[in-house]
C-alpha positions in Angstrom: 0.0 0.0 0.0 2.9 2.3 0.9 4.6 1.5 -2.4 1.5 2.3 -4.3 1.2 5.6 -2.7 4.8 6.4 -3.4 4.3 5.4 -7.0 1.3 7.6 -7.4 3.1 10.5 -5.7 6.0 10.2 -8.0 3.8 10.2 -11.1 2.1 13.4 -9.9 5.4 15.0 -9.3 6.5 14.1 -12.9 3.3 15.6 -14.3 3.9 18.8 -12.4 7.4 19.0 -13.7 6.4 18.4 -17.3 3.6 21.0 -17.0 6.1 23.5 -15.6 8.5 22.9 -18.5 5.7 23.4 -21.0 4.6 26.6 -19.4 8.2 27.9 -19.4 8.6 27.0 -23.1 5.4 28.9 -23.9 6.6 31.9 -21.9 9.9 31.9 -23.7 8.2 31.8 -27.1 5.8 34.6 -26.0 8.7 36.7 -24.8 10.7 36.1 -28.0 7.7 37.0 -30.2 7.0 40.1 -28.1 10.6 41.1 -28.3 10.5 40.7 -32.2 7.3 42.7 -32.4 8.6 45.4 -30.2 11.8 45.7 -32.2 9.8 45.8 -35.5 7.5 48.6 -34.1 10.5 50.6 -32.9 12.3 50.2 -36.2 9.1 51.2 -38.2 8.6 54.2 -35.9 12.2 55.4 -36.3 12.0 54.9 -40.1 8.7 56.8 -40.4 10.0 59.6 -38.2 13.2 59.8 -40.3 11.2 60.0 -43.5 9.0 62.8 -42.2 11.7 64.8 -40.7 14.4 64.5 -43.4 12.6 64.1 -46.7 13.4 66.0 -49.9 10.5 68.4 -49.2 10.5 70.1 -45.7 7.3 69.5 -43.7 5.2 72.3 -42.2 4.8 71.6 -38.4 1.5 69.9 -37.5 -0.5 70.9 -34.4 -3.0 68.4 -32.9 -3.9 70.0 -29.6 -3.1 68.4 -26.3 -1.2 65.1 -26.2 -4.0 63.5 -24.2 -6.5 64.1 -27.1 -7.6 61.3 -29.3 -5.4 60.8 -32.4 -8.6 61.1 -34.5 -9.4 64.7 -34.1 -13.0 65.7 -34.5 -13.5 68.2 -37.3 -15.9 71.1 -36.7 -17.4 73.3 -39.4 -17.0 77.0 -38.4 -17.3 80.5 -40.0 -14.2 82.5 -40.7 -14.7 86.2 -40.8 -12.5 87.8 -43.4 -11.3 91.3 -42.3 -14.7 91.9 -40.7 -16.2 92.1 -44.2 -17.7 88.7 -45.0 -17.8 85.1 -43.8 -16.6 81.9 -45.5 -17.0 78.3 -44.3 -13.9 76.8 -42.7 -12.9 73.7 -40.7 -11.4 73.4 -37.2 -9.3 70.4 -36.1 -7.9 70.7 -32.7 -6.1 74.0 -32.5 -5.8 74.3 -36.3 -8.2 76.2 -38.6 -8.3 75.2 -42.3 -9.5 77.6 -45.0 -10.6 76.3 -48.5 -7.9 76.7 -51.1 -10.5 78.1 -53.6 -10.7 81.1 -51.3 -6.9 81.4 -50.8 -6.4 81.1 -54.5 -8.5 84.1 -55.3 -7.6 86.1 -52.3 -3.9 85.8 -52.6 -3.6 85.2 -56.4 -1.9 81.8 -55.9 -2.2 78.6 -57.8 -2.5 74.9 -56.9 -3.6 71.5 -58.2 -4.1 68.0 -56.9 -1.7 65.6 -58.6 -0.7 61.9 -58.3 3.1 61.4 -58.0 4.6 57.9 -57.7 1.2 56.6 -56.8 0.6 59.1 -54.0 -1.8 62.0 -54.1 -0.5 65.4 -53.3 -1.3 69.1 -53.6 1.1 71.3 -55.5 1.0 75.0 -54.5 2.7 77.6 -56.7 2.9 81.3 -56.0 2.9 82.3 -59.7 2.4 80.7 -63.1 5.3 82.6 -64.8 8.3 80.7 -66.1 11.9 81.9 -65.8 14.0 81.0 -68.9 17.7 81.3 -68.0 20.0 82.2 -70.9 22.1 79.4 -72.1 25.0 81.8 -72.7 25.8 85.3 -73.8 23.1 86.8 -76.0 23.9 86.4 -79.7 22.1 88.9 -82.0 22.5 86.4 -84.9 21.1 83.5 -82.8 18.0 82.6 -80.9 15.9 85.6 -79.9 15.4 85.4 -76.1 13.4 82.2 -75.5 11.2 82.5 -78.6 12.0 79.0 -79.7 9.2 78.1 -77.2 6.7 80.4 -78.8 4.0 79.1 -81.1 2.5 82.4 -82.2 0.2 80.9 -84.9 -1.7 78.8 -82.3 -2.6 81.7 -80.1 -6.3 82.3 -79.6 -5.9 86.0 -80.7 -4.5 84.8 -84.1 -7.3 84.5 -86.5 -5.3 82.5 -89.1 -2.1 82.6 -91.2 -2.8 84.6 -94.3 -2.3 82.5 -97.4 -1.7 85.7 -99.4 1.2 86.9 -97.2 2.1 83.9 -95.1 1.9 85.9 -91.7 -0.5 85.9 -88.8 -3.8 87.9 -88.8 -4.4 89.3 -85.3 -7.7 89.7 -83.5 -6.2 91.1 -80.4 -8.0 94.4 -80.5 -10.4 94.0 -83.5 -12.3 90.8 -84.1 -12.3 91.0 -87.9 -8.6 90.7 -88.0 -5.7 92.9 -89.1 -1.9 92.8 -89.7 -0.1 93.6 -86.4 3.7 94.2 -86.9 4.6 93.1 -83.4 2.9 89.8 -83.8 4.2 89.2 -87.3 7.8 89.9 -86.1 7.3 87.5 -83.1 6.1 84.9 -85.6 9.2 85.3 -87.7 11.6 85.4 -84.7 10.1 82.3 -83.2 10.5 80.3 -86.4 14.1 81.6 -86.8 14.8 80.5 -83.3 13.2 77.1 -83.8 15.3 76.6 -86.9 18.4 76.8 -84.7 17.1 74.6 -81.9 15.1 71.8 -83.7 16.5 68.9 -85.8 16.7 69.3 -89.6 13.2 68.8 -91.0 12.2 65.6 -92.7 11.0 66.2 -96.2 9.2 64.1 -98.8 9.0 65.5 -102.3 5.7 64.2 -103.7 5.8 65.8 -107.2 8.3 67.9 -109.0 7.4 67.1 -112.6 10.8 65.5 -113.3 12.7 63.4 -110.8 9.8 62.7 -108.5 6.4 61.9 -110.1 3.3 60.7 -108.3 0.6 58.4 -109.5 -2.4 60.7 -110.0 -6.0 59.5 -110.7 -7.2 61.4 -113.8 -11.0 61.0 -114.4 -12.4 60.7 -117.9 -12.7 64.1 -119.5 -9.9 65.6 -117.4 -6.2 65.8 -118.3 -2.8 66.0 -116.7 0.6 66.2 -118.2 4.2 67.2 -117.3 5.5 70.1 -119.5 8.3 72.6 -119.6 7.3 76.1 -118.5 9.9 78.3 -120.2 8.5 81.4 -118.7 9.7 80.3 -115.3 13.2 80.7 -113.9 14.9 77.4 -114.4 12.6 76.3 -117.1 11.9 73.0 -115.5 9.1 70.6 -116.0 5.8 71.2 -114.1 2.6 69.3 -113.6 -0.3 70.9 -115.5 -3.9 69.9 -115.1 -7.3 70.6 -116.7 -10.6 69.4 -115.2 -14.3 70.2 -115.3 -16.1 72.3 -112.7 -17.5 69.5 -110.5 -15.3 67.8 -107.9 -15.9 64.3 -109.4 -13.7 65.5 -112.3 -10.8 66.6 -110.1 -7.3 65.1 -110.6 -6.6 63.2 -107.3 -3.5 61.8 -105.6 -4.5 59.3 -102.8 -2.1 59.3 -99.9 -1.5 57.8 -96.5 0.9 60.3 -95.1 1.4 61.0 -91.3 3.3 63.5 -89.2 4.8 65.6 -92.1 2.0 68.2 -92.2 3.8 71.2 -93.6 2.9 71.7 -97.3 5.2 73.5 -99.7 4.2 74.0 -103.3 4.5 76.3 -106.2 1.1 76.9 -107.8 -0.2 78.6 -110.9 -4.0 78.7 -110.8 -6.5 80.0 -113.3 -9.9 81.5 -112.2 -12.2 79.0 -110.4 -9.3 76.6 -109.8 -8.5 74.9 -106.5 -5.8 73.0 -104.7 -7.4 70.9 -102.0 -5.7 68.8 -99.2 -7.9 66.2 -97.4 -6.9 65.4 -93.8 -8.2 62.6 -91.7 -8.4 62.3 -87.9 -6.8 58.9 -87.4 -8.8 58.2 -84.2 -12.3 59.4 -85.3 -11.8 58.8 -89.0 -13.4 62.2 -89.6 -12.4 63.9 -92.9 -11.5 67.6 -93.3 -10.9 69.5 -96.5 -8.6 72.5 -96.7 -8.9 74.5 -99.9 -6.5 77.1 -101.4 -8.4 79.2 -103.9 -8.0 82.4 -106.0 -9.7 84.9 -103.7 -8.9 87.8 -101.4 -10.2 85.7 -98.5 -8.6 85.3 -95.1 -10.5 82.2 -94.0 -13.9 80.7 -94.7 -15.6 77.7 -93.2 -18.5 75.5 -94.3 -18.9 72.4 -92.2 -15.7 70.3 -92.7 -14.5 72.5 -95.5 -12.0 75.3 -94.8 -11.1 77.9 -97.4 -8.0 80.1 -97.7 -7.6 82.7 -100.4 -4.2 83.1 -102.1 -5.2 86.4 -103.7 -7.0 87.4 -106.8 -3.8 89.0 -108.2 -2.2 85.6 -108.4 -4.2 84.8 -111.6 -1.7 84.0 -114.3 1.3 84.1 -112.0 3.2 81.6 -110.0 3.0 81.7 -106.2 4.9 79.8 -103.5 2.8 78.5 -100.6 4.2 77.2 -97.3 1.3 76.0 -95.2 1.2 74.2 -91.8 -1.9 72.0 -92.5 -2.4 71.4 -88.8 -2.6 75.1 -88.1 -4.8 75.8 -91.1 -7.2 73.0 -89.9 -7.2 74.2 -86.3 -8.0 77.8 -87.2 -11.1 76.5 -89.0 -12.3 74.1 -86.3 -13.6 76.6 -83.7 -16.4 77.6 -86.0 -18.0 74.1 -85.9 -16.4 72.3 -83.0 -16.3 73.0 -79.3 -13.2 74.7 -77.8 -12.5 71.5 -75.8 -12.4 69.3 -78.8 -10.3 71.8 -80.7 -7.7 71.9 -77.9 -7.6 68.1 -77.6 -6.7 67.5 -81.2 -3.0 66.7 -81.6 -0.7 66.9 -84.7 -0.1 63.1 -84.4 -3.8 62.4 -84.8 -3.8 63.7 -88.4 -2.7 62.3 -91.7 -2.9 63.5 -95.3 -5.2 61.2 -97.3 -5.6 63.0 -100.5 -4.5 66.0 -102.6 -6.8 67.1 -105.4 -6.6 69.7 -108.2 -9.7 71.2 -109.8 -10.0 73.6 -112.7 -7.0 74.7 -114.8 -3.4 75.4 -113.7 0.0 73.9 -112.8 1.9 72.9 -109.7 5.6 72.2 -109.0 7.8 71.2 -106.1 5.0 69.7 -104.1 6.6 68.7 -100.7 5.4 67.5 -97.3 7.7 68.1 -94.4 7.9 68.2 -90.6 8.7 72.0 -90.6 9.8 74.8 -92.8 10.8 77.4 -90.2 13.1 79.5 -92.5 10.3 79.9 -95.1 8.0 81.3 -92.4 10.8 83.5 -91.2 11.3 85.0 -94.6 7.6 85.4 -95.1 7.6 87.7 -92.1 10.7 89.5 -93.3 9.2 90.2 -96.7 6.0 91.4 -95.2 8.0 94.0 -93.2 9.8 95.1 -96.3 6.5 95.6 -98.2 4.6 97.3 -95.4 7.2 99.7 -94.0 6.2 103.4 -94.3 8.9 104.9 -96.5 8.7 108.3 -94.9 8.7 107.4 -91.2 10.5 104.0 -91.4 7.7 102.6 -89.2 5.1 99.9 -89.3 1.8 101.6 -88.4 -0.7 99.8 -86.2 -4.0 99.9 -88.1 -6.4 99.8 -85.1 -7.3 102.2 -82.3 -6.0 101.5 -78.9 -6.8 102.9 -75.4 -4.3 101.7 -72.8 -6.6 102.6 -69.8 -8.6 105.2 -68.1 -6.9 108.5 -68.0 -4.9 108.0 -71.2 -5.8 109.5 -74.5 -6.8 107.1 -77.3 -4.2 106.1 -79.9 -5.7 106.7 -83.4 -5.3 104.2 -86.2 -1.7 104.4 -87.6 0.1 104.8 -84.3 3.6 103.5 -83.9 5.1 101.2 -81.2 8.7 101.1 -80.1 8.1 97.4 -79.4 7.0 96.8 -82.9 10.0 98.7 -84.2 12.3 96.8 -82.0 11.0 93.4 -82.9 11.0 94.2 -86.6 14.6 95.5 -86.4 15.6 92.3 -84.5 14.1 90.2 -87.3 15.5 92.2 -90.2 19.0 92.2 -88.7 18.8 88.4 -88.6 17.5 88.3 -92.2 20.4 90.5 -93.3 22.8 88.1 -91.6 21.1 84.9 -92.7 20.7 86.0 -96.3 24.5 86.7 -96.4 24.1 90.4 -96.8 20.8 91.2 -98.6 20.9 95.0 -98.3 17.1 95.3 -98.5 16.8 94.0 -95.0 19.6 96.2 -93.7 18.1 99.3 -95.3 14.7 98.6 -93.8 16.2 98.0 -90.3 18.2 101.2 -90.5 15.1 103.2 -91.6 13.3 101.7 -88.6 15.5 103.9 -86.3 13.9 107.2 -87.5 11.0 107.0 -85.0 13.3 106.6 -82.0 14.4 110.3 -82.5 10.8 111.7 -82.9 8.9 112.6 -79.8 5.7 110.7 -79.2 3.5 113.8 -79.4 4.9 114.3 -82.9 4.1 110.8 -84.0 7.3 109.0 -82.9 8.0 106.7 -80.0 10.4 108.9 -77.9 9.3 110.0 -74.4 11.3 111.7 -71.7 11.0 111.0 -68.0 11.3 114.0 -65.7 12.8 115.9 -68.7 16.0 113.8 -68.4 15.7 110.2 -69.4 14.9 109.0 -72.9 12.3 106.3 -73.1 11.0 104.4 -76.2 7.3 103.9 -75.8 5.5 100.7 -76.6 2.3 102.8 -76.4 3.0 106.5 -77.2 0.2 107.7 -74.9 -0.7 111.1 -73.5 0.4 111.3 -70.8 3.3 108.9 -71.1 2.9 105.4 -69.9 6.5 104.1 -69.8 5.7 100.4 -70.3 8.7 98.3 -69.2 8.6 95.1 -71.3 8.1 96.9 -74.6 10.9 99.3 -73.9 13.4 96.5 -73.2 12.3 94.7 -76.4 13.1 97.9 -78.3 16.5 98.0 -76.7 17.2 94.5 -78.0 16.3 95.5 -81.5 18.8 98.4 -81.3 21.4 96.1 -79.9 20.8 93.5 -82.6 21.2 96.1 -85.4 24.3 97.6 -83.8 25.9 94.2 -83.6 24.9 93.1 -87.1 25.2 96.2 -89.3 28.5 97.2 -90.9 30.6 99.4 -88.5 30.1 102.5 -90.6 26.3 102.1 -90.5 25.7 101.0 -86.9 26.5 104.3 -85.0 22.9 105.5 -84.7 21.7 102.2 -83.3 24.6 102.2 -80.8 23.8 105.7 -79.5 20.1 104.9 -79.1 20.9 101.7 -77.3 23.3 103.3 -74.8 20.9 106.2 -74.2 18.1 103.7 -73.5 20.3 101.5 -71.2 21.2 104.6 -69.1 17.5 105.4 -68.7 16.7 101.8 -67.7 19.3 101.8 -64.9 17.9 105.1 -63.5 14.3 104.1 -63.7 14.3 100.3 -63.2 13.6 100.3 -59.5 10.5 102.4 -60.0 8.8 99.2 -61.2 9.7 97.2 -58.1 6.7 96.8 -55.7 8.4 94.7 -53.1 6.4 91.6 -54.1 6.2 91.9 -57.9 6.5 94.5 -60.6 4.5 97.2 -62.2 3.6 96.9 -65.9 4.1 100.7 -66.4 4.4 103.9 -64.5 0.8 105.2 -64.7 0.8 105.5 -60.9 3.4 108.2 -61.5 2.1 109.9 -64.6 -1.6 109.7 -63.7 -1.4 109.7 -60.0 -3.5 106.5 -59.6 -3.0 103.0 -58.2 -0.1 101.0 -59.8 -0.9 98.7 -62.7 0.6 95.6 -61.3 2.1 93.2 -63.9 0.4 89.8 -64.3 2.8 86.9 -63.5 3.5 86.3 -67.2 4.5 89.9 -67.7 6.5 89.8 -64.5 8.3 86.7 -65.7 9.0 88.5 -69.0 10.6 91.3 -67.0 12.8 88.7 -65.2 13.7 87.0 -68.5 14.6 90.3 -70.2 16.8 91.4 -67.3 18.6 88.0 -67.2 19.3 88.4 -70.9 20.5 92.0 -70.5 22.8 90.9 -67.8 24.7 88.9 -70.4 25.2 92.1 -72.4 25.8 94.6 -69.6 27.7 93.5 -66.4 26.2 96.2 -64.2 25.2 94.3 -61.0 22.0 96.4 -60.7 20.6 94.4 -63.6 21.5 90.9 -62.4 20.6 91.6 -58.7 17.3 93.1 -59.7 16.5 90.1 -61.9 17.3 87.7 -59.0 15.1 89.6 -56.5 12.3 89.8 -59.0 12.7 86.0 -59.6 12.3 85.4 -55.9 9.0 87.3 -55.9 7.7 84.5 -58.1 8.1 82.0 -55.2 6.5 84.1 -52.6 9.5 86.0 -51.2 9.0 89.6 -50.5 11.1 92.7 -49.7 11.8 93.2 -46.0 9.5 95.3 -44.0 9.9 97.4 -40.8 
């Protein structure tokens, strides 16, 4: 009996020992797991804190009230009273108050947008929408004009179309029916000159030249097409002549499937009631558009998907060279039968040329499609300036009335602009250089200097500030307006001509440039508001509130000074440019 008890007691002790060991093992595993979890949590916390505190973008300190508060703050809708004038809806979280960005945007004239970057959503805030373009080197009067390689003048909303008669823009900036505006035409030419220097060589495809390259045209019954020698033309080469009936089913047609190369170059000789038509197709929607070039004094006409450009009635019986950007010609017709959104969404890559057709009687030669023809557009602008310069004044008159603002007298039709003169001189100086010395361009540029010596009240562009400092007026108003960006553009024109003209013919431009630079240095800081710039000096001449420059004009001021700093080493110019650049990211001048 005693042995049995001892056996039972031993068995119980063994069970207790085994149970204790099991418990100890579980505790060790639990401790080990707890330790791993703790280390992982500490590592994650340290990593998260490091990412927040030392990221590429500094973080604005966050306030969440007392530490004892719940991490999930309750939001409360409250009213914010703005300068005791009106209320807007706001939100309160803890000690922080949040105002809607839509209010901040309008109130402080700032900009922002929600974006997704690397899969994460964020809000991008910008103080201005202007862009600073740093010069790539010292300014070269024979090279790129400022940053105009980025300009696409012909696609501006205030450009009605590109005239097929003259090859230059028709402006609607101040009159909706359209007119020739020398400033815009010069910008068009300068942008294409600059693009020619910065873009790759264009890709060209000669479609038909009457000799080496001949296309397979479809000639309907009753129509005719042949390649003959036109001895009246310089070079006396072969051309493609055609004769058809009046209806479009008799037209001579060249089917194509040509993408990307949408700049058409062609020599045309059209008889009355004859037409050159290019058919374009949207590759996504399959929609067809027809662009017609006809003998008419027509800027642009639209009928459904048919867009018409007149090449001039006086072209009857004479050859004319056309350089047309088909994408631009189509876009300028689209607004009249398509919504603005659809027009803006169309891309050059969506279009292809599917057909070229000839109707009536005439001839064509050197039919080419290419990616670009920048130099042709540049010379179209230069030739327009030659033809339309007033021989007595040397100026390019602006053919519309202009009133700069309340308090200024109206500028009557035919007024002159120092900015237009400067841009035109910049273009003509480059044409003189590029053409290897065509004196027509040099003479026109030199004649363009005349107005810089004539006071604005006598029809010129010269104003005087405080009776001491010469200023070349973009708008020769009464009283004087002293617009800054137009003045600097005129200085660039003077500098370009001084640097390009022969030494014995550049003295006048040099004197005018130095005179203008002296005035700029004396007057420049009058345009500094401490947080931006003033567009002009009407607050001085009219005694009214300043006309603050929009951010795009402010950016132009900065870009112009950065360029001038490569010409003139005076630290006033470079330091002012840097300070004005900082205004664009919200920095302001110190206050007391």
